[in-house]
C-alpha positions as protocol buffer text, in pm:
chain_id: "A"
residue {
  index: 1
  type: UNK
  ca { x: -2 y: -2 z: 17 }
}
residue {
  index: 2
  type: UNK
  ca { x: 123 y: 351 z: -94 }
}
residue {
  index: 3
  type: UNK
  ca { x: 234 y: 542 z: 210 }
}
residue {
  index: 4
  type: UNK
  ca { x: 385 y: 861 z: 65 }
}
residue {
  index: 5
  type: UNK
  ca { x: 169 y: 1125 z: -104 }
}
residue {
  index: 6
  type: UNK
  ca { x: 237 y: 1460 z: -293 }
}
residue {
  index: 7
  type: UNK
  ca { x: 52 y: 1767 z: -428 }
}
residue {
  index: 8
  type: UNK
  ca { x: 41 y: 1906 z: -790 }
}
residue {
  index: 9
  type: UNK
  ca { x: -77 y: 2267 z: -858 }
}
residue {
  index: 10
  type: UNK
  ca { x: -54 y: 2551 z: -1092 }
}
residue {
  index: 11
  type: UNK
  ca { x: -60 y: 2902 z: -1016 }
}
residue {
  index: 12
  type: UNK
  ca { x: -350 y: 3051 z: -1189 }
}
residue {
  index: 13
  type: UNK
  ca { x: -340 y: 3427 z: -1319 }
}
residue {
  index: 14
  type: UNK
  ca { x: -584 y: 3529 z: -1068 }
}
residue {
  index: 15
  type: UNK
  ca { x: -353 y: 3405 z: -764 }
}
residue {
  index: 16
  type: UNK
  ca { x: -139 y: 3637 z: -599 }
}
residue {
  index: 17
  type: UNK
  ca { x: 199 y: 3498 z: -568 }
}
residue {
  index: 18
  type: UNK
  ca { x: 246 y: 3613 z: -217 }
}
residue {
  index: 19
  type: UNK
  ca { x: 16 y: 3328 z: -114 }
}
residue {
  index: 20
  type: UNK
  ca { x: 227 y: 3049 z: -270 }
}
residue {
  index: 21
  type: UNK
  ca { x: 489 y: 3010 z: -6 }
}
residue {
  index: 22
  type: UNK
  ca { x: 195 y: 3007 z: 245 }
}
residue {
  index: 23
  type: UNK
  ca { x: 21 y: 2710 z: 101 }
}
residue {
  index: 24
  type: UNK
  ca { x: 358 y: 2530 z: 39 }
}
residue {
  index: 25
  type: UNK
  ca { x: 400 y: 2565 z: 421 }
}
residue {
  index: 26
  type: UNK
  ca { x: 64 y: 2417 z: 475 }
}
residue {
  index: 27
  type: UNK
  ca { x: 128 y: 2141 z: 227 }
}
residue {
  index: 28
  type: UNK
  ca { x: 426 y: 2046 z: 430 }
}
residue {
  index: 29
  type: UNK
  ca { x: 270 y: 2061 z: 771 }
}
residue {
  index: 30
  type: UNK
  ca { x: -2 y: 1823 z: 657 }
}
residue {
  index: 31
  type: UNK
  ca { x: 261 y: 1567 z: 603 }
}
residue {
  index: 32
  type: UNK
  ca { x: 302 y: 1544 z: 203 }
}
residue {
  index: 33
  type: UNK
  ca { x: 637 y: 1484 z: 78 }
}
residue {
  index: 34
  type: UNK
  ca { x: 646 y: 1641 z: -253 }
}
residue {
  index: 35
  type: UNK
  ca { x: 508 y: 1953 z: -427 }
}
residue {
  index: 36
  type: UNK
  ca { x: 513 y: 1971 z: -818 }
}
residue {
  index: 37
  type: UNK
  ca { x: 415 y: 2303 z: -1003 }
}
residue {
  index: 38
  type: UNK
  ca { x: 267 y: 2292 z: -1367 }
}
residue {
  index: 39
  type: UNK
  ca { x: 484 y: 2481 z: -1616 }
}
residue {
  index: 40
  type: UNK
  ca { x: 241 y: 2638 z: -1867 }
}
residue {
  index: 41
  type: UNK
  ca { x: 391 y: 2978 z: -1972 }
}
residue {
  index: 42
  type: UNK
  ca { x: 57 y: 3121 z: -2121 }
}
residue {
  index: 43
  type: UNK
  ca { x: -198 y: 2988 z: -1874 }
}
residue {
  index: 44
  type: UNK
  ca { x: -38 y: 3007 z: -1539 }
}
residue {
  index: 45
  type: UNK
  ca { x: 208 y: 3223 z: -1337 }
}
residue {
  index: 46
  type: UNK
  ca { x: 592 y: 3154 z: -1380 }
}
residue {
  index: 47
  type: UNK
  ca { x: 665 y: 2800 z: -1253 }
}
residue {
  index: 48
  type: UNK
  ca { x: 1022 y: 2888 z: -1122 }
}
residue {
  index: 49
  type: UNK
  ca { x: 907 y: 3198 z: -915 }
}
residue {
  index: 50
  type: UNK
  ca { x: 642 y: 2965 z: -758 }
}
residue {
  index: 51
  type: UNK
  ca { x: 888 y: 2690 z: -671 }
}
residue {
  index: 52
  type: UNK
  ca { x: 1170 y: 2925 z: -521 }
}
residue {
  index: 53
  type: UNK
  ca { x: 892 y: 3084 z: -319 }
}
residue {
  index: 54
  type: UNK
  ca { x: 773 y: 2742 z: -193 }
}
residue {
  index: 55
  type: UNK
  ca { x: 1144 y: 2624 z: -123 }
}
residue {
  index: 56
  type: UNK
  ca { x: 1196 y: 2940 z: 93 }
}
residue {
  index: 57
  type: UNK
  ca { x: 878 y: 2873 z: 291 }
}
residue {
  index: 58
  type: UNK
  ca { x: 935 y: 2479 z: 356 }
}
residue {
  index: 59
  type: UNK
  ca { x: 1215 y: 2259 z: 501 }
}
residue {
  index: 60
  type: UNK
  ca { x: 1144 y: 1912 z: 410 }
}
residue {
  index: 61
  type: UNK
  ca { x: 938 y: 1860 z: 93 }
}
residue {
  index: 62
  type: UNK
  ca { x: 1074 y: 1802 z: -242 }
}
residue {
  index: 63
  type: UNK
  ca { x: 1006 y: 2045 z: -505 }
}
residue {
  index: 64
  type: UNK
  ca { x: 997 y: 2030 z: -874 }
}
residue {
  index: 65
  type: UNK
  ca { x: 835 y: 2135 z: -1218 }
}
residue {
  index: 66
  type: UNK
  ca { x: 553 y: 1896 z: -1301 }
}
residue {
  index: 67
  type: UNK
  ca { x: 661 y: 1890 z: -1585 }
}
residue {
  index: 68
  type: UNK
  ca { x: 875 y: 2128 z: -1789 }
}
residue {
  index: 69
  type: UNK
  ca { x: 988 y: 2058 z: -2167 }
}
residue {
  index: 70
  type: UNK
  ca { x: 1277 y: 2086 z: -2390 }
}
residue {
  index: 71
  type: UNK
  ca { x: 1165 y: 2368 z: -2604 }
}
residue {
  index: 72
  type: UNK
  ca { x: 1026 y: 2661 z: -2410 }
}
residue {
  index: 73
  type: UNK
  ca { x: 1361 y: 2712 z: -2216 }
}
residue {
  index: 74
  type: UNK
  ca { x: 1700 y: 2577 z: -2360 }
}
residue {
  index: 75
  type: UNK
  ca { x: 1805 y: 2284 z: -2155 }
}
residue {
  index: 76
  type: UNK
  ca { x: 2115 y: 2482 z: -2014 }
}
residue {
  index: 77
  type: UNK
  ca { x: 1879 y: 2741 z: -1869 }
}
residue {
  index: 78
  type: UNK
  ca { x: 1646 y: 2486 z: -1728 }
}
residue {
  index: 79
  type: UNK
  ca { x: 1935 y: 2300 z: -1559 }
}
residue {
  index: 80
  type: UNK
  ca { x: 2079 y: 2629 z: -1421 }
}
residue {
  index: 81
  type: UNK
  ca { x: 1745 y: 2742 z: -1298 }
}
residue {
  index: 82
  type: UNK
  ca { x: 1692 y: 2375 z: -1144 }
}
residue {
  index: 83
  type: UNK
  ca { x: 2032 y: 2408 z: -979 }
}
residue {
  index: 84
  type: UNK
  ca { x: 1924 y: 2737 z: -821 }
}
residue {
  index: 85
  type: UNK
  ca { x: 1607 y: 2581 z: -693 }
}
residue {
  index: 86
  type: UNK
  ca { x: 1817 y: 2305 z: -539 }
}
residue {
  index: 87
  type: UNK
  ca { x: 2048 y: 2561 z: -367 }
}
residue {
  index: 88
  type: UNK
  ca { x: 1753 y: 2762 z: -226 }
}
residue {
  index: 89
  type: UNK
  ca { x: 1583 y: 2434 z: -104 }
}
residue {
  index: 90
  type: UNK
  ca { x: 1894 y: 2293 z: 59 }
}
residue {
  index: 91
  type: UNK
  ca { x: 1905 y: 1995 z: -191 }
}
residue {
  index: 92
  type: UNK
  ca { x: 1545 y: 1910 z: -233 }
}
residue {
  index: 93
  type: UNK
  ca { x: 1489 y: 2007 z: -627 }
}
residue {
  index: 94
  type: UNK
  ca { x: 1346 y: 1760 z: -875 }
}
residue {
  index: 95
  type: UNK
  ca { x: 1350 y: 1801 z: -1244 }
}
residue {
  index: 96
  type: UNK
  ca { x: 1026 y: 1689 z: -1400 }
}
residue {
  index: 97
  type: UNK
  ca { x: 1049 y: 1655 z: -1777 }
}
residue {
  index: 98
  type: UNK
  ca { x: 767 y: 1566 z: -2038 }
}
residue {
  index: 99
  type: UNK
  ca { x: 707 y: 1618 z: -2404 }
}
residue {
  index: 100
  type: UNK
  ca { x: 552 y: 1965 z: -2347 }
}
residue {
  index: 101
  type: UNK
  ca { x: 194 y: 1888 z: -2486 }
}
residue {
  index: 102
  type: UNK
  ca { x: 14 y: 2194 z: -2357 }
}
residue {
  index: 103
  type: UNK
  ca { x: 319 y: 2425 z: -2345 }
}
residue {
  index: 104
  type: UNK
  ca { x: 411 y: 2353 z: -2686 }
}
residue {
  index: 105
  type: UNK
  ca { x: 70 y: 2316 z: -2855 }
}
residue {
  index: 106
  type: UNK
  ca { x: -27 y: 2663 z: -2721 }
}
residue {
  index: 107
  type: UNK
  ca { x: 254 y: 2828 z: -2908 }
}
residue {
  index: 108
  type: UNK
  ca { x: 196 y: 2624 z: -3245 }
}
residue {
  index: 109
  type: UNK
  ca { x: 495 y: 2380 z: -3185 }
}
residue {
  index: 110
  type: UNK
  ca { x: 467 y: 1999 z: -3166 }
}
residue {
  index: 111
  type: UNK
  ca { x: 566 y: 1805 z: -2840 }
}
residue {
  index: 112
  type: UNK
  ca { x: 904 y: 1640 z: -2845 }
}
residue {
  index: 113
  type: UNK
  ca { x: 954 y: 1292 z: -2969 }
}
residue {
  index: 114
  type: UNK
  ca { x: 1081 y: 995 z: -2784 }
}
residue {
  index: 115
  type: UNK
  ca { x: 1451 y: 1014 z: -2924 }
}
residue {
  index: 116
  type: UNK
  ca { x: 1450 y: 1401 z: -2826 }
}
residue {
  index: 117
  type: UNK
  ca { x: 1341 y: 1315 z: -2486 }
}
residue {
  index: 118
  type: UNK
  ca { x: 1622 y: 1040 z: -2436 }
}
residue {
  index: 119
  type: UNK
  ca { x: 1867 y: 1296 z: -2578 }
}
residue {
  index: 120
  type: UNK
  ca { x: 1738 y: 1553 z: -2339 }
}
residue {
  index: 121
  type: UNK
  ca { x: 1773 y: 1346 z: -2033 }
}
residue {
  index: 122
  type: UNK
  ca { x: 2131 y: 1243 z: -2125 }
}
residue {
  index: 123
  type: UNK
  ca { x: 2192 y: 1611 z: -2169 }
}
residue {
  index: 124
  type: UNK
  ca { x: 2070 y: 1691 z: -1824 }
}
residue {
  index: 125
  type: UNK
  ca { x: 2287 y: 1416 z: -1668 }
}
residue {
  index: 126
  type: UNK
  ca { x: 2593 y: 1579 z: -1829 }
}
residue {
  index: 127
  type: UNK
  ca { x: 2513 y: 1917 z: -1726 }
}
residue {
  index: 128
  type: UNK
  ca { x: 2433 y: 1831 z: -1355 }
}
residue {
  index: 129
  type: UNK
  ca { x: 2765 y: 1650 z: -1355 }
}
residue {
  index: 130
  type: UNK
  ca { x: 2942 y: 1989 z: -1350 }
}
residue {
  index: 131
  type: UNK
  ca { x: 3207 y: 1851 z: -1602 }
}
residue {
  index: 132
  type: UNK
  ca { x: 3257 y: 1992 z: -1935 }
}
residue {
  index: 133
  type: UNK
  ca { x: 3083 y: 1805 z: -2218 }
}
residue {
  index: 134
  type: UNK
  ca { x: 3033 y: 1825 z: -2588 }
}
residue {
  index: 135
  type: UNK
  ca { x: 2685 y: 1935 z: -2626 }
}
residue {
  index: 136
  type: UNK
  ca { x: 2502 y: 2156 z: -2866 }
}
residue {
  index: 137
  type: UNK
  ca { x: 2772 y: 2167 z: -3106 }
}
residue {
  index: 138
  type: UNK
  ca { x: 3028 y: 2312 z: -2874 }
}
residue {
  index: 139
  type: UNK
  ca { x: 3177 y: 2244 z: -2528 }
}
residue {
  index: 140
  type: UNK
  ca { x: 2977 y: 2355 z: -2226 }
}
residue {
  index: 141
  type: UNK
  ca { x: 2989 y: 2326 z: -1861 }
}
residue {
  index: 142
  type: UNK
  ca { x: 2721 y: 2412 z: -1600 }
}
residue {
  index: 143
  type: UNK
  ca { x: 2934 y: 2605 z: -1331 }
}
residue {
  index: 144
  type: UNK
  ca { x: 2642 y: 2592 z: -1088 }
}
residue {
  index: 145
  type: UNK
  ca { x: 2600 y: 2218 z: -1077 }
}
residue {
  index: 146
  type: UNK
  ca { x: 2651 y: 2053 z: -753 }
}
residue {
  index: 147
  type: UNK
  ca { x: 2472 y: 1725 z: -767 }
}
residue {
  index: 148
  type: UNK
  ca { x: 2297 y: 1487 z: -1010 }
}
residue {
  index: 149
  type: UNK
  ca { x: 1925 y: 1632 z: -943 }
}
residue {
  index: 150
  type: UNK
  ca { x: 1677 y: 1340 z: -989 }
}
residue {
  index: 151
  type: UNK
  ca { x: 1512 y: 1354 z: -1333 }
}
residue {
  index: 152
  type: UNK
  ca { x: 1137 y: 1242 z: -1351 }
}
residue {
  index: 153
  type: UNK
  ca { x: 965 y: 1182 z: -1682 }
}
residue {
  index: 154
  type: UNK
  ca { x: 612 y: 1232 z: -1739 }
}
residue {
  index: 155
  type: UNK
  ca { x: 474 y: 911 z: -1894 }
}
residue {
  index: 156
  type: UNK
  ca { x: 169 y: 775 z: -2013 }
}
residue {
  index: 157
  type: UNK
  ca { x: 221 y: 597 z: -2349 }
}
residue {
  index: 158
  type: UNK
  ca { x: 433 y: 263 z: -2413 }
}
residue {
  index: 159
  type: UNK
  ca { x: 754 y: 424 z: -2538 }
}
residue {
  index: 160
  type: UNK
  ca { x: 772 y: 703 z: -2278 }
}
residue {
  index: 161
  type: UNK
  ca { x: 688 y: 448 z: -1979 }
}
residue {
  index: 162
  type: UNK
  ca { x: 968 y: 202 z: -2090 }
}
residue {
  index: 163
  type: UNK
  ca { x: 1219 y: 496 z: -2129 }
}
residue {
  index: 164
  type: UNK
  ca { x: 1138 y: 608 z: -1772 }
}
residue {
  index: 165
  type: UNK
  ca { x: 1216 y: 241 z: -1656 }
}
residue {
  index: 166
  type: UNK
  ca { x: 1538 y: 236 z: -1863 }
}
residue {
  index: 167
  type: UNK
  ca { x: 1710 y: 559 z: -1753 }
}
residue {
  index: 168
  type: UNK
  ca { x: 1511 y: 788 z: -1525 }
}
residue {
  index: 169
  type: UNK
  ca { x: 1523 y: 846 z: -1166 }
}
residue {
  index: 170
  type: UNK
  ca { x: 1146 y: 879 z: -1139 }
}
residue {
  index: 171
  type: UNK
  ca { x: 817 y: 842 z: -1340 }
}
residue {
  index: 172
  type: UNK
  ca { x: 519 y: 1090 z: -1326 }
}
residue {
  index: 173
  type: UNK
  ca { x: 263 y: 839 z: -1443 }
}
residue {
  index: 174
  type: UNK
  ca { x: -28 y: 1026 z: -1621 }
}
residue {
  index: 175
  type: UNK
  ca { x: -338 y: 845 z: -1752 }
}
residue {
  index: 176
  type: UNK
  ca { x: -613 y: 728 z: -1541 }
}
residue {
  index: 177
  type: UNK
  ca { x: -692 y: 633 z: -1184 }
}
residue {
  index: 178
  type: UNK
  ca { x: -823 y: 321 z: -1303 }
}
residue {
  index: 179
  type: UNK
  ca { x: -650 y: -23 z: -1182 }
}
residue {
  index: 180
  type: UNK
  ca { x: -649 y: -188 z: -1515 }
}
residue {
  index: 181
  type: UNK
  ca { x: -516 y: 135 z: -1698 }
}
residue {
  index: 182
  type: UNK
  ca { x: -248 y: 158 z: -1436 }
}
residue {
  index: 183
  type: UNK
  ca { x: -135 y: -211 z: -1448 }
}
residue {
  index: 184
  type: UNK
  ca { x: -114 y: -158 z: -1823 }
}
residue {
  index: 185
  type: UNK
  ca { x: 120 y: 121 z: -1774 }
}
residue {
  index: 186
  type: UNK
  ca { x: 327 y: -39 z: -1500 }
}
residue {
  index: 187
  type: UNK
  ca { x: 412 y: -327 z: -1705 }
}
residue {
  index: 188
  type: UNK
  ca { x: 575 y: -111 z: -1969 }
}
residue {
  index: 189
  type: UNK
  ca { x: 794 y: 61 z: -1689 }
}
residue {
  index: 190
  type: UNK
  ca { x: 894 y: -283 z: -1567 }
}
residue {
  index: 191
  type: UNK
  ca { x: 987 y: -371 z: -1925 }
}
residue {
  index: 192
  type: UNK
  ca { x: 1226 y: -63 z: -1932 }
}
residue {
  index: 193
  type: UNK
  ca { x: 1351 y: -150 z: -1605 }
}
residue {
  index: 194
  type: UNK
  ca { x: 1468 y: -492 z: -1722 }
}
residue {
  index: 195
  type: UNK
  ca { x: 1593 y: -338 z: -2068 }
}
residue {
  index: 196
  type: UNK
  ca { x: 1810 y: -100 z: -1873 }
}
residue {
  index: 197
  type: UNK
  ca { x: 1923 y: -377 z: -1640 }
}
residue {
  index: 198
  type: UNK
  ca { x: 1825 y: -189 z: -1352 }
}
residue {
  index: 199
  type: UNK
  ca { x: 1628 y: -270 z: -1022 }
}
residue {
  index: 200
  type: UNK
  ca { x: 1272 y: -159 z: -906 }
}
residue {
  index: 201
  type: UNK
  ca { x: 1443 y: 47 z: -625 }
}
residue {
  index: 202
  type: UNK
  ca { x: 1632 y: 238 z: -889 }
}
residue {
  index: 203
  type: UNK
  ca { x: 1314 y: 431 z: -980 }
}
residue {
  index: 204
  type: UNK
  ca { x: 1046 y: 628 z: -795 }
}
residue {
  index: 205
  type: UNK
  ca { x: 687 y: 575 z: -956 }
}
residue {
  index: 206
  type: UNK
  ca { x: 467 y: 858 z: -889 }
}
residue {
  index: 207
  type: UNK
  ca { x: 95 y: 826 z: -984 }
}
residue {
  index: 208
  type: UNK
  ca { x: -64 y: 1183 z: -1047 }
}
residue {
  index: 209
  type: UNK
  ca { x: -454 y: 1151 z: -946 }
}
residue {
  index: 210
  type: UNK
  ca { x: -714 y: 1403 z: -1001 }
}
residue {
  index: 211
  type: UNK
  ca { x: -992 y: 1408 z: -739 }
}
residue {
  index: 212
  type: UNK
  ca { x: -1280 y: 1576 z: -612 }
}
residue {
  index: 213
  type: UNK
  ca { x: -1460 y: 1477 z: -282 }
}
residue {
  index: 214
  type: UNK
  ca { x: -1829 y: 1591 z: -261 }
}
residue {
  index: 215
  type: UNK
  ca { x: -2141 y: 1462 z: -123 }
}
residue {
  index: 216
  type: UNK
  ca { x: -2310 y: 1607 z: -431 }
}
residue {
  index: 217
  type: UNK
  ca { x: -2173 y: 1362 z: -689 }
}
residue {
  index: 218
  type: UNK
  ca { x: -2279 y: 1595 z: -982 }
}
residue {
  index: 219
  type: UNK
  ca { x: -2047 y: 1881 z: -832 }
}
residue {
  index: 220
  type: UNK
  ca { x: -1770 y: 1631 z: -773 }
}
residue {
  index: 221
  type: UNK
  ca { x: -1788 y: 1536 z: -1151 }
}
residue {
  index: 222
  type: UNK
  ca { x: -1806 y: 1890 z: -1280 }
}
residue {
  index: 223
  type: UNK
  ca { x: -1505 y: 1968 z: -1065 }
}
residue {
  index: 224
  type: UNK
  ca { x: -1282 y: 1711 z: -1248 }
}
residue {
  index: 225
  type: UNK
  ca { x: -1428 y: 1760 z: -1594 }
}
residue {
  index: 226
  type: UNK
  ca { x: -1159 y: 2008 z: -1729 }
}
residue {
  index: 227
  type: UNK
  ca { x: -891 y: 1772 z: -1616 }
}
residue {
  index: 228
  type: UNK
  ca { x: -1063 y: 1480 z: -1777 }
}
residue {
  index: 229
  type: UNK
  ca { x: -1097 y: 1665 z: -2100 }
}
residue {
  index: 230
  type: UNK
  ca { x: -725 y: 1732 z: -2121 }
}
residue {
  index: 231
  type: UNK
  ca { x: -664 y: 1359 z: -2066 }
}
residue {
  index: 232
  type: UNK
  ca { x: -906 y: 1291 z: -2361 }
}
residue {
  index: 233
  type: UNK
  ca { x: -763 y: 1535 z: -2584 }
}
residue {
  index: 234
  type: UNK
  ca { x: -390 y: 1376 z: -2518 }
}
residue {
  index: 235
  type: UNK
  ca { x: -528 y: 1014 z: -2578 }
}
residue {
  index: 236
  type: UNK
  ca { x: -626 y: 1114 z: -2942 }
}
residue {
  index: 237
  type: UNK
  ca { x: -284 y: 1050 z: -3083 }
}
residue {
  index: 238
  type: UNK
  ca { x: -241 y: 723 z: -2893 }
}
residue {
  index: 239
  type: UNK
  ca { x: -161 y: 425 z: -3124 }
}
residue {
  index: 240
  type: UNK
  ca { x: -214 y: 179 z: -2817 }
}
residue {
  index: 241
  type: UNK
  ca { x: -452 y: 206 z: -2518 }
}
residue {
  index: 242
  type: UNK
  ca { x: -597 y: -52 z: -2269 }
}
residue {
  index: 243
  type: UNK
  ca { x: -846 y: -248 z: -2457 }
}
residue {
  index: 244
  type: UNK
  ca { x: -1132 y: -173 z: -2247 }
}
residue {
  index: 245
  type: UNK
  ca { x: -1084 y: 214 z: -2337 }
}
residue {
  index: 246
  type: UNK
  ca { x: -1121 y: 188 z: -2733 }
}
residue {
  index: 247
  type: UNK
  ca { x: -1493 y: 286 z: -2668 }
}
residue {
  index: 248
  type: UNK
  ca { x: -1382 y: 634 z: -2580 }
}
residue {
  index: 249
  type: UNK
  ca { x: -1219 y: 694 z: -2900 }
}
residue {
  index: 250
  type: UNK
  ca { x: -1480 y: 931 z: -3047 }
}
residue {
  index: 251
  type: UNK
  ca { x: -1450 y: 1144 z: -2718 }
}
residue {
  index: 252
  type: UNK
  ca { x: -1075 y: 1176 z: -2791 }
}
residue {
  index: 253
  type: UNK
  ca { x: -1115 y: 1323 z: -3119 }
}
residue {
  index: 254
  type: UNK
  ca { x: -1374 y: 1553 z: -3029 }
}
residue {
  index: 255
  type: UNK
  ca { x: -1167 y: 1676 z: -2710 }
}
residue {
  index: 256
  type: UNK
  ca { x: -857 y: 1721 z: -2949 }
}
residue {
  index: 257
  type: UNK
  ca { x: -1035 y: 1930 z: -3200 }
}
residue {
  index: 258
  type: UNK
  ca { x: -1192 y: 2156 z: -2922 }
}
residue {
  index: 259
  type: UNK
  ca { x: -933 y: 2194 z: -2662 }
}
residue {
  index: 260
  type: UNK
  ca { x: -839 y: 2546 z: -2565 }
}
residue {
  index: 261
  type: UNK
  ca { x: -481 y: 2527 z: -2434 }
}
residue {
  index: 262
  type: UNK
  ca { x: -490 y: 2867 z: -2253 }
}
residue {
  index: 263
  type: UNK
  ca { x: -785 y: 2748 z: -2033 }
}
residue {
  index: 264
  type: UNK
  ca { x: -590 y: 2439 z: -1945 }
}
residue {
  index: 265
  type: UNK
  ca { x: -743 y: 2259 z: -1634 }
}
residue {
  index: 266
  type: UNK
  ca { x: -943 y: 2585 z: -1571 }
}
residue {
  index: 267
  type: UNK
  ca { x: -1280 y: 2516 z: -1387 }
}
residue {
  index: 268
  type: UNK
  ca { x: -1434 y: 2774 z: -1638 }
}
residue {
  index: 269
  type: UNK
  ca { x: -1307 y: 2612 z: -1957 }
}
residue {
  index: 270
  type: UNK
  ca { x: -1618 y: 2570 z: -2186 }
}
residue {
  index: 271
  type: UNK
  ca { x: -1443 y: 2260 z: -2355 }
}
residue {
  index: 272
  type: UNK
  ca { x: -1480 y: 2059 z: -2032 }
}
residue {
  index: 273
  type: UNK
  ca { x: -1836 y: 1941 z: -2137 }
}
residue {
  index: 274
  type: UNK
  ca { x: -1704 y: 1767 z: -2438 }
}
residue {
  index: 275
  type: UNK
  ca { x: -1637 y: 1422 z: -2278 }
}
residue {
  index: 276
  type: UNK
  ca { x: -1911 y: 1206 z: -2119 }
}
residue {
  index: 277
  type: UNK
  ca { x: -1981 y: 1153 z: -1757 }
}
residue {
  index: 278
  type: UNK
  ca { x: -1864 y: 789 z: -1803 }
}
residue {
  index: 279
  type: UNK
  ca { x: -1513 y: 888 z: -1944 }
}
residue {
  index: 280
  type: UNK
  ca { x: -1500 y: 1142 z: -1661 }
}
residue {
  index: 281
  type: UNK
  ca { x: -1539 y: 894 z: -1385 }
}
residue {
  index: 282
  type: UNK
  ca { x: -1320 y: 642 z: -1554 }
}
residue {
  index: 283
  type: UNK
  ca { x: -1018 y: 871 z: -1579 }
}
residue {
  index: 284
  type: UNK
  ca { x: -1056 y: 1080 z: -1244 }
}
residue {
  index: 285
  type: UNK
  ca { x: -1183 y: 993 z: -890 }
}
residue {
  index: 286
  type: UNK
  ca { x: -1523 y: 1197 z: -817 }
}
residue {
  index: 287
  type: UNK
  ca { x: -1756 y: 1135 z: -550 }
}
residue {
  index: 288
  type: UNK
  ca { x: -1849 y: 1129 z: -188 }
}
residue {
  index: 289
  type: UNK
  ca { x: -1554 y: 1044 z: 68 }
}
residue {
  index: 290
  type: UNK
  ca { x: -1639 y: 683 z: 100 }
}
residue {
  index: 291
  type: UNK
  ca { x: -1634 y: 621 z: -292 }
}
residue {
  index: 292
  type: UNK
  ca { x: -1324 y: 811 z: -340 }
}
residue {
  index: 293
  type: UNK
  ca { x: -1125 y: 618 z: -66 }
}
residue {
  index: 294
  type: UNK
  ca { x: -1250 y: 283 z: -237 }
}
residue {
  index: 295
  type: UNK
  ca { x: -1121 y: 379 z: -566 }
}
residue {
  index: 296
  type: UNK
  ca { x: -794 y: 515 z: -406 }
}
residue {
  index: 297
  type: UNK
  ca { x: -735 y: 191 z: -239 }
}
residue {
  index: 298
  type: UNK
  ca { x: -750 y: 3 z: -561 }
}
residue {
  index: 299
  type: UNK
  ca { x: -468 y: 192 z: -714 }
}
residue {
  index: 300
  type: UNK
  ca { x: -273 y: 247 z: -385 }
}
residue {
  index: 301
  type: UNK
  ca { x: -253 y: -145 z: -375 }
}
residue {
  index: 302
  type: UNK
  ca { x: -37 y: -122 z: -718 }
}
residue {
  index: 303
  type: UNK
  ca { x: 333 y: -83 z: -769 }
}
residue {
  index: 304
  type: UNK
  ca { x: 344 y: 265 z: -704 }
}
residue {
  index: 305
  type: UNK
  ca { x: 587 y: 463 z: -446 }
}
residue {
  index: 306
  type: UNK
  ca { x: 378 y: 773 z: -406 }
}
residue {
  index: 307
  type: UNK
  ca { x: 43 y: 919 z: -526 }
}
residue {
  index: 308
  type: UNK
  ca { x: 38 y: 1290 z: -599 }
}
residue {
  index: 309
  type: UNK
  ca { x: -304 y: 1462 z: -596 }
}
residue {
  index: 310
  type: UNK
  ca { x: -385 y: 1755 z: -831 }
}
residue {
  index: 311
  type: UNK
  ca { x: -490 y: 2033 z: -597 }
}
residue {
  index: 312
  type: UNK
  ca { x: -790 y: 2190 z: -804 }
}
residue {
  index: 313
  type: UNK
  ca { x: -861 y: 2548 z: -785 }
}
residue {
  index: 314
  type: UNK
  ca { x: -1185 y: 2688 z: -624 }
}
residue {
  index: 315
  type: UNK
  ca { x: -1112 y: 2653 z: -251 }
}
residue {
  index: 316
  type: UNK
  ca { x: -748 y: 2499 z: -254 }
}
residue {
  index: 317
  type: UNK
  ca { x: -707 y: 2518 z: 137 }
}
residue {
  index: 318
  type: UNK
  ca { x: -1045 y: 2340 z: 204 }
}
residue {
  index: 319
  type: UNK
  ca { x: -958 y: 2068 z: -63 }
}
residue {
  index: 320
  type: UNK
  ca { x: -616 y: 2038 z: 90 }
}
residue {
  index: 321
  type: UNK
  ca { x: -737 y: 2003 z: 452 }
}
residue {
  index: 322
  type: UNK
  ca { x: -1000 y: 1758 z: 342 }
}
residue {
  index: 323
  type: UNK
  ca { x: -758 y: 1537 z: 150 }
}
residue {
  index: 324
  type: UNK
  ca { x: -514 y: 1544 z: 457 }
}
residue {
  index: 325
  type: UNK
  ca { x: -749 y: 1483 z: 743 }
}
residue {
  index: 326
  type: UNK
  ca { x: -1035 y: 1296 z: 594 }
}
residue {
  index: 327
  type: UNK
  ca { x: -940 y: 1105 z: 287 }
}
residue {
  index: 328
  type: UNK
  ca { x: -587 y: 985 z: 363 }
}
residue {
  index: 329
  type: UNK
  ca { x: -674 y: 886 z: 716 }
}
residue {
  index: 330
  type: UNK
  ca { x: -962 y: 688 z: 567 }
}
residue {
  index: 331
  type: UNK
  ca { x: -745 y: 536 z: 307 }
}
residue {
  index: 332
  type: UNK
  ca { x: -478 y: 421 z: 583 }
}
residue {
  index: 333
  type: UNK
  ca { x: -745 y: 283 z: 818 }
}
residue {
  index: 334
  type: UNK
  ca { x: -901 y: 80 z: 532 }
}
residue {
  index: 335
  type: UNK
  ca { x: -565 y: -37 z: 409 }
}
């Protein structure tokens, strides 16, 4: 049973940066061990400002971009900024890397391909070594590097899942809070570990879950619709999905055509009504406390090291308190 938990969040344009550190302090005080920040340069406030403010306000939790990409900032800039976060936090920085679906589509670019991601991870390893390396057609050295900061890869499809197992320190598993879907994804990570000649303890597998707890089931489902629509839009390009999910293919196509990237994860997004209630309740966890705990128990029993909860907007402190004082104690008691 999973015993470690994290929080993922973005800083919306309406949220004062002055409150970011305060909330980070609450996340730490409530016992979470990781705090991830969404990197979406058009739809949310700057991820590095948010992470550094959080680092200054906390003492224990790990902090990272969940996740950044190889294009909106040059890898040397990302490496230097992450090294600065590591210094400010006293060695608690994580680097979360992904293909850049929202960040790149929102500026008319295509997400990075698997080979580019592999090269990017290798480049970060060389940069964090602090040694001179042949990169970008010249010789470079990151003068601020002091250690190999853990590199996590956001994964959902088979190729990226295998790659995380093969070479990464961590995997940020995106997809669905569904046991069959999760087992399907975990199998590919295990294949990657075997391919890389690595042990299970060489990687931290962190499942990202979106959940809304409310006695009014309609309200709970509506809360997670925007996130569910974002997942549907990303699923459109998948060549392989678990067999039981093939029935949702038409919804994936509709979501991909209609998704507004600047409203990514916004509770106000109009595109959130595109997907069916059945899909929403399959991909996310929504309902009353008891039903949410039951769903969580199913995925917490799988081969994950940590479960990270997306902290939805609209009463973040209330949601955080509810998660820490009602849901997780119930999960531990039932486990």
